[in-house]
PAVO-533284 format. One line per field, with one value per residue (C-alpha): x, y, z; residue number from 0. Coordinates in Angstrom, 2 decimals. Layout:
% residues N
px: (X:...)
py: (Y:...)
pz: (Z:...)
migu: (NUM:...)
This chain:
% residues 754
px: (64.49:65.14:68.90:69.80:71.39:67.52:66.64:63.78:62.27:62.72:61.86:58.57:58.19:58.87:56.74:53.60:50.25:47.95:44.70:44.95:43.29:43.11:45.55:45.04:46.74:45.71:46.91:47.77:47.95:48.43:51.44:53.05:52.86:54.56:57.43:58.25:58.06:61.31:60.25:58.00:56.09:55.41:51.59:50.43:52.69:52.59:50.99:53.39:52.63:54.49:53.04:50.89:53.80:54.73:53.38:52.85:49.89:46.41:45.89:44.00:41.29:42.03:39.83:40.98:44.29:43.74:42.34:45.12:47.79:45.52:45.88:49.32:49.74:47.76:50.31:53.52:52.48:51.98:54.94:57.16:55.81:57.18:60.64:62.87:64.81:64.56:68.07:68.44:67.94:69.96:72.98:72.25:74.51:74.70:74.33:77.56:77.62:81.07:82.09:80.62:82.18:79.72:76.72:77.59:76.47:73.38:70.68:69.61:66.97:65.30:65.27:62.07:60.72:58.72:57.29:56.02:57.24:54.45:56.31:59.68:58.54:57.15:60.08:62.35:60.40:60.66:63.45:63.36:63.82:67.78:67.65:65.21:65.04:63.37:61.42:60.51:60.98:59.74:58.73:57.35:54.51:53.42:54.38:55.49:58.71:59.11:59.58:61.22:59.88:59.43:61.35:64.37:64.27:67.66:70.02:72.13:69.72:70.80:68.24:68.90:68.28:67.37:67.40:63.75:64.03:67.58:67.48:68.45:65.54:65.46:64.55:62.75:62.33:60.08:60.89:61.38:64.06:63.94:63.92:65.13:63.84:66.01:63.96:64.83:68.10:69.31:72.45:71.95:70.64:72.45:72.11:74.65:72.57:73.94:71.95:73.55:73.25:70.48:69.49:68.58:67.40:65.61:64.49:64.60:64.78:66.64:69.38:68.54:69.29:67.84:69.09:68.69:68.59:66.86:69.94:72.26:73.15:74.91:76.43:75.44:77.00:75.72:76.90:76.37:77.48:77.27:75.28:73.49:72.25:70.27:67.85:69.47:72.45:72.65:72.89:73.08:72.60:74.05:76.64:77.46:77.44:80.13:79.23:81.03:81.12:82.05:81.49:79.12:78.38:76.24:75.03:72.34:69.25:69.21:71.23:69.54:70.49:70.89:72.58:74.20:77.17:76.80:77.28:77.62:78.90:81.54:83.94:84.00:85.56:85.97:86.72:86.18:84.97:83.54:82.17:80.65:79.17:77.53:76.74:74.85:73.55:73.12:74.50:75.21:78.45:78.80:80.07:80.89:81.63:81.84:83.00:83.86:86.16:88.35:88.17:90.21:90.30:91.15:93.90:92.84:90.25:89.66:87.90:86.66:85.17:83.75:82.09:80.67:79.74:78.01:77.66:81.02:83.70:82.17:83.43:84.24:84.90:86.20:86.01:87.54:88.78:91.71:92.59:94.46:94.79:96.01:98.77:97.58:94.23:94.16:91.69:91.42:89.40:88.15:86.97:85.14:84.38:81.78:81.16:82.73:84.18:84.89:86.62:89.86:88.90:90.14:89.74:91.16:92.47:94.26:91.29:88.73:90.27:89.56:86.27:83.91:86.48:88.76:89.25:90.41:90.13:91.40:89.74:91.29:93.61:96.37:96.53:98.61:99.10:100.51:98.47:97.96:96.27:95.30:93.72:92.27:90.96:89.78:88.27:86.21:87.17:90.89:90.48:88.06:89.30:89.09:89.09:91.10:93.03:93.81:94.55:93.98:94.76:92.61:93.23:93.80:97.81:97.29:95.98:98.01:97.27:100.03:100.56:102.74:103.42:104.43:106.83:104.42:102.57:102.28:100.66:99.74:97.99:97.38:96.02:97.81:93.89:93.31:94.09:94.44:94.59:96.79:98.31:99.16:97.70:97.89:95.28:97.37:100.75:102.58:102.04:104.50:104.40:106.68:107.67:108.75:111.79:110.89:107.50:106.26:104.49:103.73:102.66:102.01:100.44:98.43:98.67:97.84:97.99:99.04:101.51:102.62:102.87:101.68:102.62:104.13:106.19:108.21:108.71:111.11:112.12:113.37:115.74:115.20:111.80:110.86:108.90:108.43:106.82:106.12:104.54:103.21:102.86:102.76:100.48:98.66:100.92:100.82:104.21:103.50:104.76:104.15:100.57:97.38:94.05:93.96:97.47:99.37:102.52:106.38:106.16:104.14:106.36:106.28:106.74:105.83:106.74:106.76:104.56:104.21:105.04:108.42:106.79:104.61:105.59:105.98:102.89:104.23:105.79:107.05:109.93:111.20:111.61:110.43:111.44:109.90:111.15:113.08:113.23:115.24:116.35:117.99:120.33:119.09:115.89:115.02:113.35:112.87:110.78:110.72:108.84:107.81:106.04:103.99:101.84:99.47:101.69:102.25:105.14:105.77:108.50:108.19:110.70:110.89:111.25:109.68:110.81:108.68:105.88:105.73:107.32:110.94:111.30:110.12:112.43:114.81:114.65:116.91:117.88:119.24:120.71:122.07:123.26:120.29:119.49:117.96:116.96:115.21:114.84:112.70:111.92:109.19:110.64:109.77:112.16:110.36:108.53:105.25:102.83:105.51:107.07:110.37:111.54:112.38:114.56:116.06:119.15:119.52:120.28:116.90:114.35:112.43:110.63:114.08:114.12:116.45:118.86:118.18:115.73:114.67:114.13:115.93:114.92:115.47:114.27:114.10:112.18:112.51:115.64:115.76:115.44:117.96:118.74:120.78:121.32:123.74:124.79:126.12:128.17:124.98:124.51:123.36:122.57:121.34:120.00:119.18:117.34:115.80:114.53:116.30:116.73:119.45:121.14:119.68:119.98:119.42:118.05:118.45:117.19:118.75:121.94:122.59:122.67:124.81:125.41:127.55:129.44:130.49:132.01:132.31:135.98:138.81:136.47:135.35:132.46:132.14:131.19:129.77:128.96:128.28:128.14:126.87:128.97:129.76:129.27:131.80:133.47:134.74:138.52:138.24:137.54:134.62:133.17:132.98:129.77:131.56:131.19:133.36:134.48:135.90:136.16:135.62:136.02:134.37:132.46:131.18:129.45:127.31:124.39:121.97:119.33:121.61:124.89:126.75:126.57:123.22:123.99:125.29:124.92:123.95:124.98:127.09:128.11:130.01:129.29:131.72:133.37:133.91:137.49:136.68:133.36:133.88:133.86:133.48:135.69:136.72:138.73:139.74:140.29:144.26:145.52:143.34:145.47:145.66:144.76:141.09:141.21:141.29:138.86:136.93:137.29:136.99:133.90:132.06:128.87:125.01:123.43:124.82:125.15:123.52:123.47:124.95:125.45:126.83:127.24:128.60:126.51:128.27:131.22:133.20:137.07:138.69:138.54:139.12)
py: (118.52:115.80:114.90:111.69:111.08:111.25:107.73:107.68:110.65:110.23:106.19:107.70:110.26:107.42:105.17:104.28:105.40:102.60:101.83:99.38:95.92:93.07:90.56:86.75:83.72:82.04:79.19:80.25:76.86:78.10:80.52:77.73:75.26:78.33:78.78:75.05:75.20:75.75:79.08:80.51:83.77:86.09:86.68:88.40:88.04:85.12:86.40:86.26:86.40:89.35:91.67:93.29:95.76:96.40:99.10:97.02:96.32:95.50:91.90:90.23:87.24:83.72:83.88:87.04:85.43:82.17:84.45:86.89:83.65:82.29:85.48:85.04:82.02:83.60:86.64:84.58:82.55:85.51:87.01:84.06:84.10:87.09:86.89:84.98:82.85:82.62:83.13:79.75:79.11:82.07:80.46:76.58:75.50:72.03:72.33:71.63:73.23:72.56:74.87:78.46:79.92:78.39:78.88:82.87:83.59:82.64:82.26:79.05:76.83:77.84:81.40:82.97:84.98:87.98:90.75:93.72:95.50:94.26:90.78:91.79:93.38:90.18:88.31:90.38:89.86:86.27:85.18:81.84:83.47:83.77:84.57:86.71:87.01:90.13:88.66:91.93:95.40:96.15:99.72:101.51:103.27:104.59:107.56:105.05:103.48:100.03:98.71:95.59:95.76:91.69:90.76:88.74:88.35:89.93:87.32:86.92:87.18:88.29:90.09:89.06:90.98:88.95:89.52:90.72:91.11:91.49:94.28:94.03:94.50:97.49:97.88:101.37:102.56:105.69:108.61:106.18:103.39:100.19:100.43:98.41:98.45:97.82:94.81:92.77:92.68:91.13:89.45:86.51:87.91:90.53:91.79:91.03:92.25:91.34:93.15:91.59:91.68:94.45:98.04:99.97:103.90:106.04:109.78:109.97:113.59:113.07:111.41:107.99:105.72:102.30:101.13:102.76:101.44:102.82:102.18:103.52:99.84:99.08:95.55:95.59:93.84:95.35:94.41:96.11:93.51:94.33:96.89:100.29:102.88:106.04:108.18:110.68:108.69:107.62:103.85:103.31:105.71:103.61:105.20:102.16:99.62:97.78:97.98:96.70:97.69:95.52:96.38:99.13:102.29:105.18:107.76:110.34:110.94:114.47:117.08:117.58:119.00:115.56:116.04:112.72:110.98:108.19:105.97:106.75:104.08:103.16:100.95:100.66:97.76:98.78:96.10:95.30:98.29:101.06:104.35:106.95:110.53:113.03:116.65:119.46:122.85:124.58:124.76:121.28:119.66:116.84:113.83:110.18:108.08:109.19:106.69:107.18:103.88:102.87:102.82:99.98:99.77:96.11:94.83:94.55:97.28:100.09:102.75:106.36:108.98:112.13:115.03:118.13:121.41:123.97:126.82:126.68:124.27:122.30:119.18:116.34:112.85:110.69:110.86:108.43:107.57:105.63:104.84:102.06:101.62:97.70:96.94:96.53:99.01:102.22:105.06:108.31:110.98:113.80:117.46:119.21:122.98:124.11:127.24:130.67:133.48:131.17:133.07:131.94:130.64:132.52:131.01:131.62:127.79:125.42:122.99:126.01:126.25:123.22:122.76:120.84:121.18:118.30:115.26:112.74:113.79:111.22:112.26:110.32:107.18:106.74:106.92:104.14:104.14:100.65:100.89:104.42:107.19:109.41:113.16:115.48:118.64:120.81:124.14:125.50:128.87:129.21:132.52:130.56:128.51:124.70:122.19:123.40:120.14:117.44:114.71:116.25:114.71:116.07:114.34:116.18:116.36:114.02:111.04:109.07:110.53:109.94:109.45:106.65:105.64:102.20:100.45:99.70:103.00:105.90:109.16:111.45:114.85:116.75:120.13:122.25:123.19:124.00:127.29:127.57:123.47:122.21:118.86:116.79:118.81:118.11:120.52:120.02:119.31:116.35:114.03:112.75:112.12:109.51:107.20:103.76:102.60:102.91:104.83:107.55:110.95:113.13:116.57:118.92:122.36:125.25:129.20:130.39:129.10:125.86:124.21:120.73:119.05:121.44:121.22:117.74:117.47:115.16:114.39:111.16:109.92:106.54:104.42:104.87:106.72:109.77:112.73:115.25:118.59:120.77:123.93:127.31:128.49:132.28:132.67:135.05:137.91:137.54:138.86:139.43:138.30:134.64:133.65:135.49:134.19:132.12:130.61:132.49:134.81:134.22:131.08:129.70:127.46:124.87:122.30:123.65:121.78:121.83:124.78:124.97:121.05:121.73:121.06:117.85:114.43:112.19:110.57:108.68:105.36:107.44:108.56:107.22:109.41:112.88:114.33:117.19:119.70:116.85:116.58:113.45:112.18:108.94:106.93:106.89:108.75:112.04:115.10:117.26:120.64:122.97:126.21:127.77:131.17:131.75:135.18:134.62:134.39:137.06:137.92:136.80:135.89:132.57:129.48:126.14:124.36:126.44:124.98:126.57:128.73:132.55:132.12:133.16:129.63:126.80:124.13:122.41:122.32:119.95:118.98:116.05:114.77:111.21:109.51:110.96:113.94:116.82:119.28:122.62:125.07:128.19:130.94:132.95:136.70:139.32:142.07:145.15:146.04:145.88:143.89:142.90:143.34:145.29:143.11:140.81:143.70:145.64:143.35:143.41:147.51:148.22:150.29:151.87:150.43:150.20:146.70:143.99:141.69:139.18:137.21:138.51:134.69:131.75:128.68:127.03:128.77:127.78:130.69:131.42:133.48:131.14:128.08:125.38:124.95:122.60:121.38:118.08:116.69:113.39:112.48:113.44:111.82:115.47:118.63:121.08:124.49:127.35:130.34:130.09:133.55:137.10:137.43:135.07:134.23:133.46:129.64:129.51:131.65:130.06:133.02:131.08:132.00:128.50:127.21:125.05:123.67:120.84:118.83:115.29:112.74:108.83:107.95:108.58:110.22:113.67:115.48:117.28:121.09:123.33:127.11:130.26:133.64:136.87:139.60:142.93:141.62:143.96:141.95:143.53:142.10:144.63:142.15:142.28:139.01:138.51:136.35:133.01:129.19:127.64:123.76:122.24:118.86:119.11:116.83:118.66:122.17:123.60:127.25:129.45:131.13:133.82:135.31:134.15:135.00:135.10:139.02:140.78:143.35:142.47:143.68:147.49:150.55:151.13:147.84:144.92:141.03:138.91:136.09:132.22:132.60:135.20:133.97:132.96:128.95:128.51:125.84:123.83:120.99:120.30:116.81:116.43:117.80:120.88:123.54:126.62:128.84:127.08:127.06:130.95:131.36:129.33:131.61:134.74:134.15:131.08:132.23:131.30:134.76:135.79:132.14:131.84:127.88:125.41:121.65:119.06:115.40:112.02:112.24:114.97:112.97:116.37:116.85:119.75:123.04:126.61)
pz: (96.48:99.64:100.41:98.80:102.50:103.92:103.03:105.32:104.02:100.53:100.38:101.92:99.05:96.37:97.76:95.64:97.38:97.38:99.40:102.24:102.03:104.50:103.87:103.42:102.27:99.25:97.37:93.64:91.73:88.83:89.24:91.19:88.17:85.89:88.16:87.70:83.63:81.60:80.08:83.40:82.87:85.67:86.31:89.22:92.45:95.04:98.35:101.23:105.09:105.63:102.84:105.69:106.27:102.14:100.20:96.83:94.89:96.23:96.67:93.99:94.37:94.08:90.72:89.48:89.91:87.41:84.94:84.56:84.35:81.57:79.76:80.11:79.31:75.65:75.41:75.93:72.89:70.97:72.08:71.54:67.82:67.62:68.42:65.56:68.04:72.20:73.98:74.38:70.10:69.71:71.63:72.01:74.69:76.43:80.23:81.94:85.48:85.92:83.24:84.13:81.62:78.79:80.54:82.16:78.04:77.93:80.60:81.78:81.28:84.21:83.88:83.99:81.13:81.29:79.13:81.10:84.40:86.20:85.65:86.10:89.73:90.74:89.29:91.38:94.11:94.01:96.13:94.22:90.85:90.13:86.65:84.58:80.93:78.95:75.89:74.71:75.91:79.05:80.16:83.04:81.70:85.25:87.70:90.58:91.45:90.22:94.27:94.95:98.37:99.86:102.99:102.67:99.09:98.51:96.72:93.43:90.25:86.34:84.27:80.94:77.50:74.49:70.79:69.15:65.18:65.65:68.44:72.00:74.46:76.37:80.09:80.04:83.51:82.28:84.84:87.51:89.06:90.19:94.07:96.18:100.28:103.02:104.45:101.48:103.23:106.26:107.49:105.50:102.37:99.99:96.67:94.02:90.76:86.98:84.07:80.86:77.33:77.38:77.08:79.65:80.46:82.62:82.72:86.41:86.92:90.55:89.04:90.68:87.52:86.26:90.22:93.23:96.98:100.18:102.25:99.24:98.12:101.39:101.37:97.54:94.44:90.89:87.60:84.24:81.52:77.68:78.34:76.86:78.43:77.01:78.73:81.33:81.00:84.54:85.05:89.29:92.07:94.83:96.89:99.17:96.73:94.68:90.84:88.09:84.39:81.79:78.06:78.92:76.91:78.19:75.73:77.20:75.30:75.82:77.62:80.80:84.30:85.95:89.67:89.49:87.47:85.11:88.07:92.11:93.83:96.77:94.82:90.92:88.42:85.14:82.72:78.77:76.59:78.77:77.22:79.70:78.62:80.28:79.42:81.14:79.99:83.25:86.84:87.53:87.38:84.31:86.42:84.84:87.66:91.61:94.34:97.51:97.84:95.21:91.17:89.77:85.68:85.53:82.57:79.39:79.72:77.41:79.70:78.09:80.01:78.41:80.32:78.60:79.78:77.64:80.40:82.35:83.12:86.14:84.92:87.44:85.24:87.99:91.27:93.59:97.15:95.58:92.09:90.69:86.84:86.22:84.09:80.46:81.12:79.49:80.87:79.14:80.34:78.58:79.95:77.60:78.16:75.09:77.03:75.92:78.16:81.21:83.48:85.37:88.76:91.91:95.40:99.03:99.04:96.76:96.90:96.17:92.99:91.62:93.35:90.91:88.25:87.97:85.37:88.02:91.56:94.21:97.56:99.90:98.98:96.58:92.77:91.38:87.31:86.19:82.66:81.08:82.11:79.51:80.31:77.62:78.51:76.16:75.35:72.26:73.29:73.54:75.78:77.80:80.81:80.69:83.69:86.45:87.15:85.35:88.15:91.70:94.77:97.29:100.85:103.89:104.95:107.50:105.46:102.69:99.19:96.84:92.77:91.81:88.13:88.22:86.44:83.46:83.80:81.80:82.77:79.93:80.46:76.85:77.76:74.96:73.89:77.30:79.00:82.79:83.25:85.54:85.34:88.38:91.59:95.23:97.10:100.29:101.58:102.83:99.67:97.00:93.37:92.43:89.25:89.70:87.63:84.08:84.64:82.40:82.80:79.52:79.93:77.14:78.70:77.39:78.53:81.37:85.04:83.75:86.23:84.98:88.71:91.55:95.42:95.94:98.96:96.84:93.20:93.22:89.47:90.00:87.93:84.05:84.58:82.49:82.92:80.02:80.23:77.41:78.25:77.01:80.74:81.17:84.37:82.61:83.10:86.39:88.62:91.91:94.99:95.20:94.46:93.58:94.07:90.86:91.49:89.24:90.55:90.75:92.64:90.31:88.56:85.78:88.07:92.01:95.25:98.72:99.45:103.28:104.76:107.00:110.14:109.11:109.83:106.74:105.02:102.34:101.07:97.87:100.55:103.57:106.66:107.24:103.81:102.08:99.32:97.66:93.66:93.06:89.26:89.92:87.29:83.73:84.36:82.71:83.74:80.87:80.71:77.70:78.01:74.63:73.71:70.69:69.39:72.42:75.06:78.05:79.34:83.29:85.45:86.78:87.60:85.59:89.07:92.30:95.76:98.56:99.40:100.48:104.13:104.89:106.41:103.79:105.78:103.47:99.11:97.79:94.27:93.66:90.09:90.91:88.05:85.79:83.36:83.94:80.89:81.26:78.46:78.56:76.38:78.49:78.27:81.51:80.29:82.18:85.14:83.97:86.42:88.47:91.52:92.16:94.34:91.61:89.69:92.46:92.88:89.20:89.26:87.58:89.33:86.37:83.17:81.21:80.00:81.29:79.28:82.55:83.12:86.96:88.49:88.35:86.29:89.51:92.19:96.15:98.41:101.70:103.35:106.65:104.34:103.59:99.63:98.22:94.82:94.34:91.08:91.20:88.22:85.90:82.91:81.31:83.11:80.70:81.52:78.70:77.98:74.26:74.74:74.23:77.94:79.75:83.13:86.27:86.37:90.12:92.79:96.04:98.44:101.71:103.39:103.90:100.52:98.16:94.81:94.47:91.70:92.36:90.07:90.12:91.44:88.89:86.56:85.18:84.25:80.72:81.15:78.49:79.47:77.23:78.66:77.71:76.67:78.56:82.02:83.98:87.20:90.24:88.98:86.14:83.57:81.02:79.51:75.59:74.21:74.28:74.77:76.96:77.77:80.55:82.68:86.04:88.85:91.66:92.08:95.14:95.23:96.89:95.81:97.20:94.64:91.89:93.52:97.01:96.50:96.70:93.91:90.50:86.74:88.65:87.06:89.92:91.10:89.26:89.85:91.54:89.42:90.59:91.80:94.16:95.30:99.40:99.94:96.60:94.92:91.88:90.61:86.90:85.19:85.42:82.05:82.23:80.95:83.47:80.89:80.80:84.71:84.53:82.18:84.66:88.08:85.80:83.92:85.42:87.45:87.46:86.95:83.15:81.17:77.92:78.82:80.75:80.47:82.63:81.98:80.94:77.75:76.08:75.73:74.94:75.09:77.12:74.82:75.82)
migu: (0:1:2:3:4:5:6:7:8:9:10:11:12:13:14:15:16:17:18:19:20:21:22:23:24:25:26:27:28:29:30:31:32:33:34:35:36:37:38:39:40:41:42:43:44:45:46:47:48:49:50:51:52:53:54:55:56:57:58:59:60:61:62:63:64:65:66:67:68:69:70:71:72:73:74:75:76:77:78:79:80:81:82:83:84:85:86:87:88:89:90:91:92:93:94:95:96:97:98:99:100:101:102:103:104:105:106:107:108:109:110:111:112:113:114:115:116:117:118:119:120:121:122:123:124:125:126:127:128:129:130:131:132:133:134:135:136:137:138:139:140:141:142:143:144:145:146:147:148:149:150:151:152:153:154:155:156:157:158:159:160:161:162:163:164:165:166:167:168:169:170:171:172:173:174:175:176:177:178:179:180:181:182:183:184:185:186:187:188:189:190:191:192:193:194:195:196:197:198:199:200:201:202:203:204:205:206:207:208:209:210:211:212:213:214:215:216:217:218:219:220:221:222:223:224:225:226:227:228:229:230:231:232:233:234:235:236:237:238:239:240:241:242:243:244:245:246:247:248:249:250:251:252:253:254:255:256:257:258:259:260:261:262:263:264:265:266:267:268:269:270:271:272:273:274:275:276:277:278:279:280:281:282:283:284:285:286:287:288:289:290:291:292:293:294:295:296:297:298:299:300:301:302:303:304:305:306:307:308:309:310:311:312:313:314:315:316:317:318:319:320:321:322:323:324:325:326:327:328:329:330:331:332:333:334:335:336:337:338:339:340:341:342:343:344:345:346:347:348:349:350:351:352:353:354:355:356:357:358:359:360:361:362:363:364:365:366:367:368:369:370:371:372:373:374:375:376:377:378:379:380:381:382:383:384:385:386:387:388:389:390:391:392:393:394:395:396:397:398:399:400:401:402:403:404:405:406:407:408:409:410:411:412:413:414:415:416:417:418:419:420:421:422:423:424:425:426:427:428:429:430:431:432:433:434:435:436:437:438:439:440:441:442:443:444:445:446:447:448:449:450:451:452:453:454:455:456:457:458:459:460:461:462:463:464:465:466:467:468:469:470:471:472:473:474:475:476:477:478:479:480:481:482:483:484:485:486:487:488:489:490:491:492:493:494:495:496:497:498:499:500:501:502:503:504:505:506:507:508:509:510:511:512:513:514:515:516:517:518:519:520:521:522:523:524:525:526:527:528:529:530:531:532:533:534:535:536:537:538:539:540:541:542:543:544:545:546:547:548:549:550:551:552:553:554:555:556:557:558:559:560:561:562:563:564:565:566:567:568:569:570:571:572:573:574:575:576:577:578:579:580:581:582:583:584:585:586:587:588:589:590:591:592:593:594:595:596:597:598:599:600:601:602:603:604:605:606:607:608:609:610:611:612:613:614:615:616:617:618:619:620:621:622:623:624:625:626:627:628:629:630:631:632:633:634:635:636:637:638:639:640:641:642:643:644:645:646:647:648:649:650:651:652:653:654:655:656:657:658:659:660:661:662:663:664:665:666:667:668:669:670:671:672:673:674:675:676:677:678:679:680:681:682:683:684:685:686:687:688:689:690:691:692:693:694:695:696:697:698:699:700:701:702:703:704:705:706:707:708:709:710:711:712:713:714:715:716:717:718:719:720:721:722:723:724:725:726:727:728:729:730:731:732:733:734:735:736:737:738:739:740:741:742:743:744:745:746:747:748:749:750:751:752:753)
């Protein structure tokens, strides 16, 4: 099959084959009279001087033309009598040129009416026709494309449907499409096509749709308004055109191997109620919209994109250069895998994992959500794999490619029924994910490799915003060093940031300056991650928040909580060495398959021994870390020797702290802990952490842990009236590696208590 980009060869292939005739110029009187009639019916085409270089139907003689015109007049009477009401009679409108809103819903009195495909073709090739009405179903019953090929006839034209016996008329292109030649356009003549109030369909096996262009629609504008499409489900293949859909539904009449999307264009505007469906049962990818430029979901729109694959998880509902979901708009994207036993994909690159398997893919610009974007991946077989990426940002590191949820925006990924689906997924470094003031992001993730957020350089939650994750991520039981080729591994956390961008310059408007590896939660913002387990969960070691890649130097990793809230709850278990790397257990004193009461990786892990790690808690409203499974401890794993965990408060105020510890933990000051909850009010805290503690070995059978009070460079300040006994408890028993639960924050509103 010829490439669609090879327009010259393909247009030659598609052009109808006719005998050559000598061209003479005729005066067709009857046709001229009919053009001026209020309800004109098209007959044979007017003969133009430049027809000699066009591949079109043979020229008829003058007598043949007149005879044909007489027949058409008679057939027009028959057609009119079979229609209950003409379009003008259905909605009578007084002509008011200054009020286009009143005339835009019905054809003008100057519109040309057609009753067959030959008349439609002639009308489209006539530069004097601005409106065309289908008075009955019009069908292409030939094996030839309906060519619009007259020189410089490109213009603004509307093709209207009408009601016949209470049914909307249909434009049926058969196995072909309307094909617009390059020579119909020049610098002063561009196509502005509108299809309004009608049904359309084509069964074109090439996926060219109802409308296609020799130049792929360069400079063309195409609008489908109140249109229903069937057949192969393809409206247009016009990669260079701007296409507008308003109140459009597409439901293919069969499951077919169409290689193209419901709509292929450059720029796309979606408004009103838009419902597009695509389904494949072969090796192709089910697609709804594929756009090289921006896709805009207009305010007030309700758009549903559904793609279904019964063979694999090759699904790509929406591909766009950039995406804008306007305030008040709603975009719902449904990716359905009905196939069984779809394996977890593997690849040597992050982009390869989501190749042809993403619900929303933004290729080269930003994605802005000021309305609601909801992605609903689904797999019929819960042991199978659904679409890999829900929202994918796929540009290279040197292009701006950020995801921003605006102050009125809401991003929802509901993938509970979709194993191995990632939520927001960046294929390359140097890009950011930001929530503006009041923005919301909600993630419900399933089992397997199901990161809620993967590989932004920075994740920024501005004032009053909210990012909430509920997940069953277990990485399919894989706990290796870093990542395997499916994306699973010890570095693959629920939220995974900044894999390898320390040497890149900044390429974002979300953050200012050359900043990487930064997760910031600002005033009254909320970051909440709850990981659950059920009877199908597998044991694995993976952080809740994971910073940095697999190298020893990942630049700087920073967790900033500035008057905001962070809640981390984790039930995942990994109590043996099975399917694990010994490095994650050796410092716990475990070198065989005995079970560990301590989880081997930190809930917050910052990777790279030569990096710089910082955790800054500035008067947090709430900072909560708790392991809800049987294993406890290991709140932080900061690998860098240069690391700090800092708590600061507003001047003159303290922060309530609740802390629980495991029992029977031995310390090198001779003390042994009891399972107990403590409460303090702190005004300052500074701690050094390395692999869970500044001291490499702890909980080892032959070693003892170091309490906070004996840790070098550590310091703490208490509320003035704190009893000495409470201070001693803190210095003797507080640490980051044997805690059962930890809560900082003004939201606790608790009094100090021993």
